[in-house]
N, C-alpha and C positions, 0 to 999 in steps of 0.2 A: 406603811408608806402609802400615801394617797397616790392614786394613779388616774390618768385621764385616758379614756379609750375612745378613739374616733372611728367613725364609719360613714359611708355614703359617697365616697369619691368614685370616680370612674371617667369614662370617655363619652363625650356628647358632641353633637353637631353644633355649629354656631346657631345661636337663637334658642338652644335647648335649656333645660332646667336640671338642677340637682339639689338635693338637700343633704347637708352634712350634719352629723350628730356627734356630740362629745359628752360622754358620761363620766362623772367622777365616781370613784370607787367607795366614797364615804359621804356621809351627810355633811352639808356645808351650813353650819349654824351661824357662823360669824359673817360680818360684812365682807363681801367679796365682789370681784369683777371677773367676768369670763369674757374671753375675746378670741377672735379668729385672726391669725396672721397667715401670710402666704409668702413663699419664696420661689421665684422663677429661676431657671438656670442662669448663672452669671450675675444675678441681681441680689440685692440685700433683702432680708426679710422685712416685710412691711405689715403694718396694722391694717386689717380690712374692716373690722367692726368690733365693737365692745358693748357689753351690757352689764350694768351693776346689779347687785342683789335687789335694789329698789326699782329696777326696770328702766333706768336711764340708758339711752343708746347713743352710739357715736359711729359714724361711717367715714371711710376715706371717700373723697369726692368721686373717684372713678367708679364706685359701685352704688352710689346713691340713686335710689329709684329702681334699682335692679335686684339688690340683695336685701334680705331682711334677717336680722338676728333676733332670736327670742330664747326664752328659757323656761323650763319647767322645774321649779324649785323642789317640788315633791319628788321628782325623779333625779335631781342633781344633774340635769342635762341641759346643754345649750345647743341650739340649732342655728344653722345658717342656710336659709332658703335662697338659692341663686337662680335668677331668671335672666332671660335674654343674654345668655353667656356669649362671650367673645373670645377669639383666640388668645388675646392678651390676658385673659383670666387664667390661662394655663399655668399651673404652679403646684407645689406641694403646700397644702393647707394644714396649719398647725393650730391646735386649741391651746389656750393659755388660761390659767387660773391664778388670780392674785388674791390671797387671803389678807385683806387690808389690815386687820387687827394685829396680825402676826408678822406681816412683811414677807410672807412665804410666797414663792412662785413655783408653779408646776407647768410642765409642757406635755402635750400629747406626742405621739410618735410620728404624726403626720399622715396625711392621706392625699394621694395624687388626684388632681383634677386636670383633665386634658380636653381642650375644646379645639376640634379640628374637623375639617371637611374631608 
């Protein structure tokens, strides 16, 4: 069973930076999309950013210019570099993998990001 392991969450001051990582436990040979979602208390889970195996990226408007998603296909890992963090970025961040050819979806366990003074 393929697993996604996230790391890099924590607490930072407003304006600070964090980098999240999500590593898949197996090689991803087929077409796929990896993405980061977040869920704040009392709110629905929302898509933050996504990246295809071909490198195409997509961002929610609220993070454009501040967050960068990238991937290392050799390491089966996706990253989310977050800069200029705001209190409203506070949430549990989840990694998602979609194996396009198989229609399979996998989620990570989530990592907490807290932005507070």
